[in-house]
C-alpha positions as CSV (number, residue, x, y, z in Angstrom):
1,M,-0.1,0.0,-0.3
2,E,1.1,3.5,-1.0
3,A,1.3,5.9,1.9
4,I,-1.1,8.8,1.7
5,K,0.8,12.2,1.7
6,K,-0.6,14.7,3.9
7,H,-0.4,18.2,2.8
8,I,-0.8,20.5,5.8
9,H,-1.3,24.0,5.0
10,R,-0.6,26.5,7.5
11,I,-2.2,30.3,7.1
12,P,-1.4,32.8,9.5
13,Y,-3.9,34.3,11.4
14,R,-3.4,37.9,9.6
15,T,-4.7,36.5,6.8
16,Y,-7.9,35.0,7.9
17,I,-8.3,38.5,9.9
18,V,-7.8,40.4,6.6
19,V,-10.3,38.2,4.6
20,W,-12.9,38.6,7.5
21,L,-12.6,42.4,7.7
22,V,-12.7,42.4,3.9
23,L,-16.1,40.1,4.0
24,L,-17.4,42.5,6.8
25,A,-16.5,45.8,4.5
26,L,-18.2,43.9,1.3
27,T,-21.6,43.4,3.7
28,A,-21.4,47.2,4.5
29,I,-21.5,47.9,0.9
30,L,-24.3,45.9,0.1
31,V,-26.0,47.2,3.3
32,L,-25.6,50.7,2.0
33,A,-26.5,49.7,-1.6
34,S,-29.8,48.5,-0.4
35,E,-30.4,51.7,1.5
36,L,-28.9,54.2,-1.0
37,F,-29.5,52.8,-4.5
38,H,-32.9,52.1,-6.3
39,E,-34.0,48.2,-6.1
40,A,-32.7,47.5,-9.5
41,L,-29.2,48.6,-8.8
42,A,-29.1,47.2,-5.4
43,V,-29.9,43.8,-6.7
44,W,-26.8,44.3,-9.5
45,A,-24.8,45.0,-6.6
46,M,-25.7,42.1,-4.5
47,L,-25.2,39.7,-7.8
48,V,-21.8,41.3,-8.4
49,L,-20.3,41.5,-4.7
50,T,-21.8,38.4,-3.1
51,P,-19.8,36.0,-5.5
52,I,-17.0,37.8,-4.5
53,K,-17.6,37.1,-1.1
54,A,-18.2,33.5,-1.6
55,G,-15.1,33.3,-3.6
56,L,-13.2,34.7,-0.4
57,V,-15.0,32.0,1.6
58,F,-13.8,29.0,-0.6
59,F,-10.4,30.1,-1.1
60,F,-9.5,31.0,2.4
61,F,-11.8,29.4,5.1
62,M,-12.6,26.3,2.8
63,H,-8.8,26.0,1.5
64,L,-9.8,25.6,-2.3
65,K,-6.7,27.9,-2.7
66,Y,-4.8,24.8,-2.4
67,E,-7.0,22.4,-4.3
68,K,-6.4,21.2,-7.9
69,T,-7.0,23.6,-11.2
70,T,-9.8,21.7,-11.9
71,L,-11.7,21.5,-8.7
72,K,-11.6,25.2,-8.8
73,A,-12.7,25.5,-12.1
74,L,-15.5,23.1,-11.3
75,V,-16.7,25.0,-8.4
76,F,-16.6,28.6,-10.2
77,M,-18.4,27.5,-13.1
78,T,-21.3,26.1,-10.8
79,L,-21.4,29.6,-9.0
80,G,-20.9,31.3,-12.3
81,L,-24.2,29.1,-13.5
82,L,-25.9,30.1,-10.3
83,V,-25.4,33.9,-10.5
84,M,-26.5,33.9,-14.2
85,V,-29.7,31.7,-13.6
86,I,-30.3,34.6,-10.9
87,A,-29.6,37.6,-12.5
88,L,-32.0,36.1,-15.6
89,F,-34.4,35.3,-12.9
90,F,-34.6,39.0,-11.7
91,L,-34.1,40.3,-15.3
92,D,-37.7,38.8,-16.0
93,I,-39.1,40.1,-13.1
94,S,-38.2,43.5,-13.3
95,Y,-39.9,43.5,-17.2
96,R,-43.3,42.2,-15.9
């Protein structure tokens, strides 16, 4: 039997804190966008910023940064499809 190689990735706490602060800032921007802008612009701000927040969580907190390129591409293609479906849904509702 071949030994299973264990890859241990040590990420400094500073990186986690910086990513967390960026996530808080993006959340604050989303809240401000929903308060200041028209509903349609707030939805587009949500559709742009939410995948960025999800990407940060996937890359740093779920350690996707250290996975193979194929898995990364599969995750982001799935997220991209989800965002497009949601965007088309809101586009359809806005023209009714």
